[in-house]
TORVEX-792774 format. One record per residue (C-alpha): residue in one letter; y, x, z. Coordinates in Angstrom, 1 decimal. Layout:
TORVEX-792774
PAZA type     py     px     pz
PAZA    a      Y      X      Z
...
This chain:
TORVEX-792774
PAZA type     py     px     pz
PAZA    x  111.1  112.8  136.0
PAZA    x  111.3  115.9  138.1
PAZA    x  112.2  113.9  141.2
PAZA    x  109.6  111.2  140.6
PAZA    x  106.6  110.8  142.8
PAZA    x  103.3  111.6  141.0
PAZA    x  100.6  109.4  142.4
PAZA    x   97.6  111.3  141.1
PAZA    x   95.7  108.0  141.2
PAZA    x   95.1  105.6  138.3
PAZA    x   95.0  102.4  140.4
PAZA    x   96.6   99.2  139.0
PAZA    x   97.9  100.8  135.8
PAZA    x   99.7   98.5  133.4
PAZA    x  101.0   99.0  129.9
PAZA    x  104.4  100.2  131.2
PAZA    x  102.9  102.9  133.4
PAZA    x  101.8  106.5  132.6
PAZA    x   98.3  107.6  133.1
PAZA    x   99.6  110.8  131.5
PAZA    x  103.0  112.0  130.5
PAZA    x  104.3  115.1  128.6
PAZA    x  107.5  116.3  127.2
PAZA    x  108.0  117.2  123.5
PAZA    x  108.6  120.9  122.8
PAZA    x  112.4  120.4  122.5
PAZA    x  112.4  118.5  125.8
PAZA    x  114.3  115.7  124.1
PAZA    x  111.6  113.1  124.4
PAZA    x  108.9  112.2  126.8
PAZA    x  105.5  110.7  125.7
PAZA    x  103.5  108.5  128.0
PAZA    x  100.2  106.8  127.7
PAZA    x   98.9  104.0  129.9
PAZA    x   95.3  104.5  128.9
PAZA    x   94.7  108.2  128.0
PAZA    x   94.6  111.3  130.2
PAZA    x   96.0  113.6  127.5
PAZA    x   99.0  113.6  125.2
PAZA    x   98.6  115.0  121.7
PAZA    x  101.5  116.5  119.8
PAZA    x  103.0  113.8  117.6
PAZA    x  103.6  114.3  113.9
PAZA    x  107.3  113.1  113.7
PAZA    x  110.3  113.6  111.5
PAZA    x  110.1  114.9  107.9
PAZA    x  106.5  116.1  107.0
PAZA    x  104.8  117.5  103.9
PAZA    x  101.5  116.0  102.7
PAZA    x   99.6  119.0  101.4
PAZA    x   95.9  119.2  100.5
PAZA    x   94.3  121.8  102.8
PAZA    x   91.3  124.1  102.1
PAZA    x   88.9  121.6  103.7
PAZA    x   90.1  118.8  101.3
PAZA    x   91.9  117.0  104.1
PAZA    x   95.6  116.9  104.9
PAZA    x   95.9  118.6  108.3
PAZA    x   97.8  117.1  111.2
PAZA    x   99.4  114.3  109.1
PAZA    x   95.9  113.0  108.2
PAZA    x   95.0  109.8  110.1
PAZA    x   91.3  110.7  110.0
PAZA    x   92.0  113.9  111.9
PAZA    x   95.0  113.2  114.3
PAZA    x   96.8  110.2  115.7
PAZA    x   99.7  109.0  113.6
PAZA    x  102.8  106.9  114.1
PAZA    x  101.9  103.2  114.2
PAZA    x  103.1  101.9  110.8
PAZA    x  103.2   98.3  109.5
PAZA    x  100.6   97.8  106.7
PAZA    x   98.6  100.7  108.1
PAZA    x   98.3   99.5  111.7
PAZA    x   94.5   99.5  111.6
PAZA    x   94.4  103.3  111.2
PAZA    x   94.7  103.6  115.0
PAZA    x   91.1  102.3  115.2
PAZA    x   89.6  105.1  113.1
PAZA    x   86.6  106.7  114.9
PAZA    x   87.0  110.2  116.2
PAZA    x   84.7  113.1  115.1
PAZA    x   81.1  113.1  116.3
PAZA    x   78.8  116.1  115.9
PAZA    x   75.2  116.1  114.6
PAZA    x   72.7  114.7  115.3
PAZA    x   74.7  111.5  115.7
PAZA    x   74.0  109.1  112.9
PAZA    x   77.7  109.0  111.9
PAZA    x   78.0  112.7  111.7
PAZA    x   77.7  112.8  107.9
PAZA    x   81.2  111.2  107.8
PAZA    x   82.5  114.7  108.8
PAZA    x   80.0  116.7  106.8
PAZA    x   81.3  119.5  104.6
PAZA    x   79.3  120.5  101.5
PAZA    x   78.7  124.1  100.6
PAZA    x   78.4  125.2   97.0
PAZA    x   75.5  127.7   97.5
PAZA    x   73.2  125.2   99.3
PAZA    x   74.4  121.7   98.4
PAZA    x   75.5  121.9   94.7
PAZA    x   73.2  122.0   91.8
PAZA    x   74.5  123.1   88.4
PAZA    x   73.4  121.2   85.3
PAZA    x   71.0  123.3   83.2
PAZA    x   71.4  123.4   79.5
PAZA    x   75.0  122.2   79.6
PAZA    x   77.7  123.8   77.4
PAZA    x   80.0  123.9   80.5
PAZA    x   78.1  126.0   83.0
PAZA    x   80.4  125.1   85.9
PAZA    x   79.5  121.4   86.0
PAZA    x   76.9  119.9   88.4
PAZA    x   76.1  117.4   91.1
PAZA    x   75.6  117.6   94.8
PAZA    x   71.9  117.6   95.7
PAZA    x   70.5  114.1   96.5
PAZA    x   69.0  115.4   99.7
PAZA    x   72.4  116.7  100.8
PAZA    x   74.2  113.4  100.3
PAZA    x   71.4  110.9  101.2
PAZA    x   72.6  110.3  104.8
PAZA    x   76.2  109.9  103.7
PAZA    x   75.2  107.5  100.9
PAZA    x   73.2  105.4  103.3
PAZA    x   76.2  104.9  105.5
PAZA    x   78.3  104.0  102.5
PAZA    x   75.8  101.5  101.3
PAZA    x   75.7   99.9  104.8
PAZA    x   79.4   99.6  104.8
PAZA    x   79.5   98.0  101.4
PAZA    x   76.9   95.5  102.5
PAZA    x   78.9   94.8  105.7
PAZA    x   82.1   94.1  103.8
PAZA    x   80.2   91.9  101.4
PAZA    x   78.8   90.0  104.3
PAZA    x   82.3   89.6  105.9
PAZA    x   83.6   88.3  102.6
PAZA    x   80.7   85.9  102.2
PAZA    x   81.1   84.4  105.7
PAZA    x   84.9   84.2  105.7
PAZA    x   86.2   80.7  105.4
PAZA    x   89.7   82.0  104.7
PAZA    x   91.2   84.5  102.2
PAZA    x   89.9   88.0  102.9
PAZA    x   92.7   90.6  103.2
PAZA    x   93.1   92.5   99.9
PAZA    x   93.4   95.7  101.8
PAZA    x   89.8   95.6  103.0
PAZA    x   88.6   94.8   99.5
PAZA    x   90.5   97.8   98.1
PAZA    x   89.2  100.1  100.8
PAZA    x   85.6   99.2  100.1
PAZA    x   86.2   99.3   96.3
PAZA    x   87.5  102.9   96.5
PAZA    x   84.7  104.0   98.8
PAZA    x   82.1  102.5   96.5
PAZA    x   83.6  104.1   93.4
PAZA    x   83.6  107.5   95.2
PAZA    x   79.9  107.0   96.1
PAZA    x   79.0  106.2   92.5
PAZA    x   80.8  109.4   91.3
PAZA    x   79.0  111.5   93.9
PAZA    x   75.7  110.4   92.5
PAZA    x   76.3  110.1   88.8
PAZA    x   79.4  111.9   87.7
PAZA    x   78.8  115.7   86.8
PAZA    x   81.9  117.7   87.8
PAZA    x   82.9  121.0   89.3
PAZA    x   82.0  121.8   92.9
PAZA    x   85.6  121.4   94.1
PAZA    x   85.7  117.9   92.5
PAZA    x   82.4  117.0   94.2
PAZA    x   83.8  118.2   97.6
PAZA    x   86.9  116.1   97.0
PAZA    x   84.8  113.0   96.3
PAZA    x   82.9  113.6   99.5
PAZA    x   86.2  113.5  101.4
PAZA    x   87.3  110.4   99.5
PAZA    x   84.1  108.6  100.4
PAZA    x   84.2  109.7  104.1
PAZA    x   87.9  108.8  104.3
PAZA    x   87.5  105.2  103.0
PAZA    x   84.4  104.6  105.1
PAZA    x   86.4  105.5  108.2
PAZA    x   89.3  103.3  107.0
PAZA    x   86.9  100.3  106.4
PAZA    x   85.4  100.7  109.8
PAZA    x   88.8  100.9  111.4
PAZA    x   90.0   97.8  109.5
PAZA    x   86.9   95.7  110.5
PAZA    x   87.1   96.9  114.2
PAZA    x   90.9   96.5  114.5
PAZA    x   91.0   92.9  113.2
PAZA    x   87.5   91.8  114.0
PAZA    x   87.3   93.0  117.5
PAZA    x   90.4   94.6  119.1
PAZA    x   92.9   92.0  117.9
PAZA    x   91.0   89.0  119.0
PAZA    x   92.5   87.2  122.0
PAZA    x   91.1   87.8  125.5
PAZA    x   92.0   86.7  129.0
PAZA    x   92.4   90.3  130.1
PAZA    x   92.9   93.6  128.5
PAZA    x   90.0   95.5  127.0
PAZA    x   88.8   98.8  128.5
PAZA    x   90.2  101.7  126.4
PAZA    x   87.8  103.0  123.7
PAZA    x   88.4  106.7  123.9
PAZA    x   86.3  107.2  120.7
PAZA    x   89.1  105.8  118.6
PAZA    x   92.0  107.8  117.2
PAZA    x   94.9  105.8  118.6
PAZA    x   98.5  105.9  117.6
PAZA    x  102.1  106.9  118.6
PAZA    x  104.9  104.4  118.8
PAZA    x  108.5  103.9  120.0
PAZA    x  108.0  100.1  120.2
PAZA    x  107.1   98.8  123.7
PAZA    x  105.6   95.7  122.0
PAZA    x  103.2   97.9  120.1
PAZA    x  102.3   99.7  123.3
PAZA    x  101.5   96.4  125.0
PAZA    x   99.4   95.2  122.1
PAZA    x   97.3   98.4  121.8
PAZA    x   96.9   98.7  125.5
PAZA    x   95.6   95.1  125.7
PAZA    x   93.3   95.7  122.7
PAZA    x   91.8   98.8  124.3
PAZA    x   93.1  101.3  121.7
PAZA    x   94.6  104.6  122.8
PAZA    x   98.4  104.6  122.5
PAZA    x  101.2  107.0  123.3
PAZA    x  104.7  105.8  123.8
PAZA    x  107.5  108.1  122.6
PAZA    x  110.7  107.4  124.6
PAZA    x  113.6  108.9  126.5
PAZA    x  113.2  110.2  130.0
PAZA    x  115.8  107.7  131.3
PAZA    x  113.6  104.8  130.2
PAZA    x  111.0  105.6  132.8
PAZA    x  112.2  103.5  135.8
PAZA    x  111.6  104.0  139.5
PAZA    x  108.8  101.3  139.6
PAZA    x  106.8  102.9  136.8
PAZA    x  103.6  104.5  138.0
PAZA    x  103.1  108.1  136.8
PAZA    x   99.6  109.5  137.5
PAZA    x   99.8  113.0  136.0
PAZA    x  102.1  115.3  134.0
PAZA    x  100.3  117.1  131.3
PAZA    x  101.0  119.8  128.7
PAZA    x  101.4  118.6  125.2
PAZA    x   98.0  119.0  123.4
PAZA    x   98.6  120.9  120.2
PAZA    x   96.3  120.3  117.1
PAZA    x   93.0  122.3  117.3
PAZA    x   90.0  122.6  114.9
PAZA    x   92.2  121.3  112.1
PAZA    x   92.4  123.3  108.9
PAZA    x   96.0  124.3  107.9
PAZA    x   95.2  126.8  105.1
PAZA    x   96.4  125.6  101.7
PAZA    x   93.7  124.4   99.4
PAZA    x   93.0  124.7   95.7
PAZA    x   96.4  123.2   94.8
PAZA    x   98.1  126.2   96.5
PAZA    x  100.4  124.2   98.6
PAZA    x  101.5  121.6   96.1
PAZA    x  103.4  118.9   98.0
PAZA    x  102.1  115.4   97.4
PAZA    x  104.8  113.8   99.6
PAZA    x  107.8  115.0  101.5
PAZA    x  109.6  112.6  103.7
PAZA    x  109.6  110.8  107.0
PAZA    x  106.3  110.0  108.7
PAZA    x  105.1  106.4  108.2
PAZA    x  104.0  104.2  105.4
PAZA    x  105.1  106.7  102.7
PAZA    x  103.1  109.7  103.9
PAZA    x  100.1  107.5  104.7
PAZA    x  100.2  106.0  101.2
PAZA    x  100.3  109.5   99.7
PAZA    x   96.8  110.2  101.1
PAZA    x   95.4  106.9   99.9
PAZA    x   95.5  107.6   96.2
PAZA    x   92.0  106.4   95.8
PAZA    x   89.1  107.9   93.9
PAZA    x   91.2  109.3   91.0
PAZA    x   92.0  112.5   93.0
PAZA    x   90.2  115.5   91.6
PAZA    x   90.9  119.2   91.9
PAZA    x   90.1  120.6   88.5
PAZA    x   91.1  117.5   86.6
PAZA    x   94.1  115.3   87.0
PAZA    x   94.8  112.4   89.3
PAZA    x   95.5  110.3   86.2
PAZA    x   93.3  107.2   85.5
PAZA    x   91.0  107.1   82.5
PAZA    x   92.5  106.9   79.1
PAZA    x   96.2  107.0   79.7
PAZA    x   98.2  105.4   76.9
PAZA    x   99.4  108.5   75.1
PAZA    x  101.8  107.2   72.4
PAZA    x  104.4  104.5   72.2
PAZA    x  102.5  101.3   71.7
PAZA    x   99.0  102.7   71.7
PAZA    x   96.8  105.8   71.3
PAZA    x   97.0  108.8   69.1
PAZA    x   95.3  108.9   65.7
PAZA    x   92.8  111.7   64.9
PAZA    x   94.2  114.9   63.5
PAZA    x   93.9  115.2   59.8
PAZA    x   91.6  117.9   58.3
PAZA    x   94.7  120.1   57.6
PAZA    x   96.1  119.7   61.1
PAZA    x   92.7  120.5   62.5
PAZA    x   92.3  123.7   60.4
PAZA    x   95.9  124.8   61.3
PAZA    x   95.1  124.3   65.0
PAZA    x   92.0  126.5   64.7
PAZA    x   94.0  129.2   63.0
PAZA    x   96.6  129.2   65.8
PAZA    x   96.7  132.8   67.3
PAZA    x   97.1  131.4   70.8
PAZA    x   94.2  128.9   70.5
PAZA    x   96.3  125.8   70.4
PAZA    x   95.0  123.0   72.6
PAZA    x   95.1  119.4   71.4
PAZA    x   97.5  117.4   73.5
PAZA    x   98.9  114.0   73.7
PAZA    x  101.6  113.0   71.2
PAZA    x  104.1  110.9   73.1
PAZA    x  106.3  110.3   70.1
PAZA    x  106.5  107.0   68.3
PAZA    x  103.8  106.4   65.6
PAZA    x  105.0  106.4   62.0
PAZA    x  106.8  103.2   61.3
PAZA    x  108.6  101.0   63.9
PAZA    x  107.6  101.1   67.5
PAZA    x  105.6   98.2   68.7
PAZA    x  104.4   96.5   71.8
PAZA    x  100.8   95.5   72.7
PAZA    x   99.6   92.5   70.9
PAZA    x  102.0   92.9   68.0
PAZA    x   99.5   93.6   65.2
PAZA    x   98.5   91.0   62.6
PAZA    x   95.7   88.5   63.3
PAZA    x   92.5   88.7   61.3
PAZA    x   90.6   85.7   60.1
PAZA    x   90.7   82.2   61.5
PAZA    x   88.9   80.3   64.2
PAZA    x   89.2   80.3   68.0
PAZA    x   90.3   84.0   68.1
PAZA    x   93.1   83.5   65.6
PAZA    x   96.5   83.7   67.4
PAZA    x   98.9   83.3   64.5
PAZA    x  100.8   85.7   62.3
PAZA    x  102.3   88.8   64.0
PAZA    x  104.4   91.6   62.7
PAZA    x  102.6   94.6   61.1
PAZA    x  102.9   97.6   63.3
PAZA    x  103.2  100.3   60.6
PAZA    x  105.2  100.4   57.4
PAZA    x  103.2  102.9   55.4
PAZA    x   99.7  101.6   54.4
PAZA    x   97.2  104.0   53.0
PAZA    x   95.3  103.5   49.8
PAZA    x   92.1  103.0   51.6
PAZA    x   91.4  100.9   54.7
PAZA    x   91.5  102.6   58.0
PAZA    x   88.0  101.5   58.9
PAZA    x   86.6  103.2   55.9
PAZA    x   86.2  106.7   57.0
PAZA    x   85.1  108.9   54.1
PAZA    x   84.6  105.8   52.0
PAZA    x   82.3  104.2   54.6
PAZA    x   82.9  100.6   55.8
PAZA    x   82.7  100.9   59.6
PAZA    x   82.5   97.1   60.0
PAZA    x   79.2   97.0   58.0
PAZA    x   76.0   97.2   59.9
PAZA    x   73.9  100.4   59.7
PAZA    x   70.3  100.2   58.8
PAZA    x   68.4  103.3   60.1
PAZA    x   65.3  103.8   62.2
PAZA    x   67.4  105.6   64.8
PAZA    x   70.2  103.0   64.9
PAZA    x   69.5  100.2   67.5
PAZA    x   69.4   96.6   66.3
PAZA    x   72.8   95.0   66.1
PAZA    x   73.4   92.0   68.4
PAZA    x   73.4   88.9   66.2
PAZA    x   76.8   87.5   67.3
PAZA    x   78.5   90.9   67.1
PAZA    x   77.1   91.6   63.7
PAZA    x   78.3   88.3   62.3
PAZA    x   81.8   88.7   63.7
PAZA    x   82.1   92.3   62.4
PAZA    x   81.0   91.3   58.9
PAZA    x   83.6   88.5   58.7
PAZA    x   86.7   90.5   59.8
PAZA    x   89.4   90.4   57.2
PAZA    x   90.5   93.9   56.8
PAZA    x   94.0   94.9   55.8
PAZA    x   95.0   98.5   54.8
PAZA    x   96.3  100.3   57.9
PAZA    x   97.8  103.7   58.6
PAZA    x   97.3  105.9   61.6
PAZA    x   94.2  104.3   63.1
PAZA    x   93.2  105.4   66.6
PAZA    x   90.8  108.2   66.9
PAZA    x   87.6  108.1   68.9
PAZA    x   87.0  108.9   72.6
PAZA    x   83.2  108.9   72.1
PAZA    x   81.8  110.3   68.8
PAZA    x   81.2  107.7   66.1
PAZA    x   77.5  106.7   66.5
PAZA    x   77.1  106.4   62.7
PAZA    x   77.7  110.2   62.5
PAZA    x   74.3  110.8   64.0
PAZA    x   72.4  108.7   61.4
PAZA    x   74.5  109.2   58.3
PAZA    x   73.7  112.9   57.9
PAZA    x   72.4  114.3   54.6
PAZA    x   69.4  115.9   56.2
PAZA    x   67.3  115.3   59.3
PAZA    x   67.7  118.9   60.3
PAZA    x   71.5  118.4   60.6
PAZA    x   70.9  115.2   62.6
PAZA    x   68.6  117.0   65.0
PAZA    x   71.3  119.6   65.6
PAZA    x   73.9  116.9   66.2
PAZA    x   71.7  115.3   68.8
PAZA    x   70.8  118.5   70.7
PAZA    x   74.4  119.7   70.7
PAZA    x   75.7  116.4   71.9
PAZA    x   73.2  116.3   74.8
PAZA    x   74.5  119.8   75.9
PAZA    x   78.1  118.7   75.5
PAZA    x   77.8  115.2   76.9
PAZA    x   78.4  116.0   80.7
PAZA    x   81.5  118.0   79.8
PAZA    x   82.8  115.5   77.4
PAZA    x   82.6  112.6   79.9
PAZA    x   84.4  114.9   82.4
PAZA    x   87.2  115.6   79.9
PAZA    x   87.9  111.9   79.5
PAZA    x   89.5  112.1   82.9
PAZA    x   91.9  114.9   82.0
PAZA    x   95.6  113.9   81.8
PAZA    x   97.1  114.5   78.3
PAZA    x   93.7  115.6   76.9
PAZA    x   94.3  113.0   74.2
PAZA    x   90.7  113.0   73.0
PAZA    x   91.4  110.3   70.5
PAZA    x   93.2  113.0   68.5
PAZA    x   89.9  114.9   67.9
PAZA    x   89.4  115.3   64.2
PAZA    x   86.1  113.9   62.8
PAZA    x   85.7  117.3   61.2
PAZA    x   85.7  118.9   64.7
PAZA    x   82.8  116.7   65.6
PAZA    x   80.9  117.7   62.5
PAZA    x   81.6  121.4   63.0
PAZA    x   80.9  121.6   66.7
PAZA    x   77.9  119.3   66.7
PAZA    x   76.3  121.2   63.9
PAZA    x   77.0  124.5   65.6
PAZA    x   76.2  128.1   64.6
PAZA    x   73.4  128.0   62.0
PAZA    x   73.0  131.8   61.9
PAZA    x   73.2  131.7   58.1
PAZA    x   76.9  132.5   57.8
PAZA    x   78.2  135.6   56.1
PAZA    x   80.1  136.5   59.2
PAZA    x   78.6  138.5   62.0
PAZA    x   77.5  136.7   65.1
PAZA    x   80.4  137.9   67.2
PAZA    x   82.9  136.4   64.7
PAZA    x   80.9  133.2   64.6
PAZA    x   81.0  132.9   68.4
PAZA    x   84.7  133.6   68.4
PAZA    x   85.3  130.7   65.9
PAZA    x   83.0  128.4   68.0
PAZA    x   84.8  129.4   71.2
PAZA    x   88.1  128.6   69.5
PAZA    x   86.7  125.2   68.5
PAZA    x   85.7  124.6   72.1
PAZA    x   89.1  125.7   73.6
PAZA    x   90.9  123.5   71.1
PAZA    x   89.5  120.5   73.0
PAZA    x   88.5  121.7   76.4
PAZA    x   91.3  124.2   77.1
PAZA    x   93.2  121.7   79.1
PAZA    x   90.7  121.9   82.0
PAZA    x   88.5  125.0   81.4
PAZA    x   88.6  128.7   80.8
PAZA    x   86.6  130.6   78.2
PAZA    x   84.3  132.0   80.9
PAZA    x   83.3  128.4   81.8
PAZA    x   81.7  128.1   78.4
PAZA    x   78.1  128.8   77.6
PAZA    x   77.7  128.6   73.8
PAZA    x   74.1  129.4   73.8
PAZA    x   72.4  128.1   77.0
PAZA    x   68.8  129.0   77.3
PAZA    x   67.8  126.1   79.5
PAZA    x   67.0  122.8   77.7
PAZA    x   69.5  119.9   78.1
PAZA    x   68.6  117.0   80.3
PAZA    x   68.9  113.3   79.4
PAZA    x   68.1  110.8   82.2
PAZA    x   65.7  113.1   83.9
PAZA    x   64.0  114.4   80.7
PAZA    x   64.3  118.1   79.8
PAZA    x   64.3  118.4   76.0
PAZA    x   63.4  121.8   74.6
PAZA    x   63.1  120.1   71.3
PAZA    x   64.3  116.7   70.2
PAZA    x   61.9  114.0   70.9
PAZA    x   62.7  111.8   67.9
PAZA    x   61.2  108.8   69.6
PAZA    x   64.2  109.0   72.0
PAZA    x   66.8  109.1   69.2
PAZA    x   67.3  105.3   69.2
PAZA    x   67.9  105.2   72.9
PAZA    x   70.3  108.2   72.7
PAZA    x   72.3  106.4   70.0
PAZA    x   72.2  103.2   72.1
PAZA    x   73.9  105.2   75.0
PAZA    x   76.5  106.5   72.6
PAZA    x   77.3  103.0   71.4
PAZA    x   77.4  101.8   75.0
PAZA    x   79.8  104.6   76.1
PAZA    x   82.0  104.0   73.1
PAZA    x   82.2  100.2   73.9
PAZA    x   83.0  100.9   77.6
PAZA    x   85.8  103.4   76.9
PAZA    x   87.3  101.4   74.1
PAZA    x   87.3   98.2   76.2
PAZA    x   89.0  100.1   79.0
PAZA    x   91.5  101.7   76.6
PAZA    x   92.5   98.3   75.1
PAZA    x   92.7   96.7   78.5
PAZA    x   95.0   99.4   79.7
PAZA    x   97.2   99.0   76.7
PAZA    x   97.4   95.2   76.8
PAZA    x   97.6   94.8   80.6
PAZA    x   99.9   97.6   81.9
PAZA    x   99.9   97.7   85.7
PAZA    x  102.9   98.8   87.7
PAZA    x  101.2   99.8   91.0
PAZA    x   99.0  102.4   89.2
PAZA    x   97.1  103.8   92.1
PAZA    x   95.7  100.5   93.6
PAZA    x   95.7   98.5   90.4
PAZA    x   93.7  100.9   88.4
PAZA    x   90.9  100.9   90.9
PAZA    x   90.9   97.1   90.7
PAZA    x   90.9   97.2   86.9
PAZA    x   87.9   99.6   86.8
PAZA    x   86.1   97.4   89.2
PAZA    x   86.8   94.3   87.2
PAZA    x   85.7   95.8   83.9
PAZA    x   82.7   97.4   85.5
PAZA    x   81.3   94.0   86.2
PAZA    x   80.7   93.5   82.5
PAZA    x   77.9   96.1   82.7
PAZA    x   74.7   95.9   84.8
PAZA    x   75.3   99.3   86.4
PAZA    x   78.9   98.5   87.2
PAZA    x   80.1  101.8   85.9
PAZA    x   82.8  102.8   83.5
PAZA    x   82.3  106.6   83.9
PAZA    x   79.0  106.6   82.1
PAZA    x   75.6  104.9   81.8
PAZA    x   74.1  105.6   85.2
PAZA    x   70.6  104.5   84.2
PAZA    x   68.8  103.1   81.2
PAZA    x   68.6   99.3   81.5
PAZA    x   65.5   97.8   83.2
PAZA    x   63.7   94.8   81.7
PAZA    x   65.8   91.7   82.3
PAZA    x   68.9   93.7   83.1
PAZA    x   70.2   94.6   79.7
PAZA    x   73.6   93.0   80.2
PAZA    x   75.5   92.0   77.1
PAZA    x   72.6   93.3   75.0
PAZA    x   69.9   91.1   76.5
PAZA    x   68.0   89.1   73.9
PAZA    x   67.9   86.0   76.0
PAZA    x   71.3   84.2   76.2
PAZA    x   70.9   83.1   79.8
PAZA    x   70.4   86.8   80.8
PAZA    x   73.7   87.6   79.1
PAZA    x   75.6   84.8   80.8
PAZA    x   76.8   86.5   84.0
PAZA    x   78.0   89.5   81.9
PAZA    x   79.7   87.3   79.3
PAZA    x   81.5   85.6   82.1
PAZA    x   82.7   89.0   83.4
PAZA    x   83.8   89.8   79.9
PAZA    x   85.6   86.5   79.7
PAZA    x   87.5   87.2   82.9
PAZA    x   88.7   90.5   81.4
PAZA    x   89.8   89.1   78.1
PAZA    x   91.5   86.1   79.8
PAZA    x   94.2   88.5   81.1
PAZA    x   95.2   89.7   77.6
PAZA    x   98.3   88.4   75.9
PAZA    x   97.9   85.5   73.4
PAZA    x   94.4   84.9   74.6
PAZA    x   93.1   81.6   73.2
PAZA    x   93.1   78.7   75.7
PAZA    x   89.4   78.2   75.1
PAZA    x   88.8   81.6   76.7
PAZA    x   91.4   81.8   79.5
PAZA    x   91.2   78.2   80.5
PAZA    x   87.6   77.5   79.5
PAZA    x   84.9   76.7   82.0
PAZA    x   82.9   79.7   83.4
PAZA    x   79.9   80.9   81.4
PAZA    x   76.9   80.3   83.7
PAZA    x   73.2   79.9   83.4
PAZA    x   73.7   76.1   83.8
PAZA    x   74.9   76.0   80.2
PAZA    x   72.4   75.6   77.3
PAZA    x   71.5   78.6   75.2
PAZA    x   73.4   77.1   72.3
PAZA    x   76.6   76.7   74.4
PAZA    x   76.3   80.3   75.7
PAZA    x   76.0   81.7   72.2
PAZA    x   79.0   79.6   71.1
PAZA    x   81.1   80.8   74.0
PAZA    x   79.9   84.4   73.3
PAZA    x   81.1   84.1   69.6
PAZA    x   84.6   83.1   70.8
PAZA    x   84.8   86.2   73.1
PAZA    x   83.4   88.6   70.5
PAZA    x   85.7   87.4   67.7
PAZA    x   88.7   87.6   70.0
PAZA    x   87.8   91.1   71.1
PAZA    x   86.9   92.5   67.7
PAZA    x   90.0   91.2   66.0
PAZA    x   92.3   92.2   68.8
PAZA    x   90.8   95.7   68.8
PAZA    x   91.3   96.0   65.1
PAZA    x   94.9   94.6   65.4
PAZA    x   95.8   97.3   67.8
PAZA    x   93.7  100.2   66.7
PAZA    x   93.5   99.9   62.9
PAZA    x   89.8  100.6   62.9
PAZA    x   86.5   99.0   63.7
PAZA    x   85.4   99.0   67.3
PAZA    x   82.2  100.6   68.6
PAZA    x   80.1   97.6   69.8
PAZA    x   77.1   97.2   72.1
PAZA    x   73.6   97.0   70.6
PAZA    x   70.1   95.9   71.7
PAZA    x   68.4   98.5   73.9
PAZA    x   65.5   99.9   72.0
PAZA    x   62.3   99.9   74.1
PAZA    x   59.4  102.1   73.0
């Protein structure tokens, strides 16, 4: 290279030539580019993927620096480069600040939870919505199969957007979700541009688009492809491969990374991946929207015992846990349940009819004297009549009343408090305390459902009664002692994710519920609050059962697809919580008119059709559409409900929480 003539002119450059050239720091390799005037330092060899203080991944992050061109991730070379405000795309590089952009939830038992201000994320959300609409349009117009990678990128981006707007969390979690949404918008844009524009055949090469990230490669075929497509490319090769007839315009110094954060983030340098650059390190940064800082990367409701979920602690176990000098935390029990281990779908069938799938082995050997679905002598399959309990859906009520119950041991616990607890109280004063405490606890509880090994199904019913009732002030113990006991109750459940200082046992601000601040309980809202509890219970139980019956091997990508699939059963598309009270005509499964239920019943059918031993009438039946008569829709609905209720009872040993009619004022 030292003896070569440097032209200093960029005339008649081809893909083989060098508009710029630079040596690596060890002088073992030379890097040339046929279409860029600078040469960035390449991330090569063995690298560590570590989350940095800005919630990105430093030089190995394809949204910040060019990477090695890798099969399966080839479109990343078309990621747009940073643009500064006031460019309309600048929100894609915006960084939130806790003091100005984060708003804590008032009246919440966990004072560290909150949401980013709507004004702060509005511009970003508009870009995300535009991208979702663009991908939907591409899918609608495509005459061929749409690449699953694009569908997944948009799905993860959309989920991150939903969490940004509706999922209370810590500031660090919120900042992480901003980065997730930004990352997947950039990847969607890169995918659409790479395949929709740059890879389309042309008679001559495209002018280089210097606003794209570009890529490194050792493959001359890739160099030619990217050069012809107008994408920045840098060719890593040996000096001897640069022949006499190759044009070299300028020799440059290697450009080292700049304006890229290298400080370790909140994980204190935890290595997410260590290995060669390429598909492995790129996949490590594409975990999807399950990545949080203060809670785990685990998906919702991980199966926590062999063959199912943990039963609730007994009253004695709960009291012993409270007396633990170290404030024992409830954790997942990964041991086998009492009796022989079982596989999903092995419980006995209940009843007859379309949902009956034949006799199956009983999962436990030791039945109790009373049925598992009769907590404290109460038949949980029976309908509840109370002014605050929303009306049961006709089909669900009929199926629940006709389930043939068999004595069962070790039933699953609850992820959401039993709705009947709020209306079966001995006094109205106790019920009011339950409601107000739940409204304060609700954001933190939904947050805890994402914590690995939290095993919230192990929560004792007595814990719910104790904690929801709270400190009455009438105890013989002094207030300091009462607060210490209550804090111990709190840490028993929340100690997996929070410290004692995160707890506010006596918040002065009123709790909020769908935009209403409630200093005192508005009893007219009680039916709607119970409706939401029923809805949450149904959503989480449906997800838990689906995760048990349909285990997925590729956890990162498949769980996103699972949550998107189940989310279609509900009008707001969310599994993390009820994002808004249902509008007239959009009540989903609880709509009174059968034709309004039809699209959500079809989504429900698609979910159930994947389960083992699903009746042919469900998995092979015609879709449930508005073209069917009302009678046919109800008949198909009965099949689905019966199969779901009986399968849930087979696996859990207790009655499910089911959706109810939304009570309008």
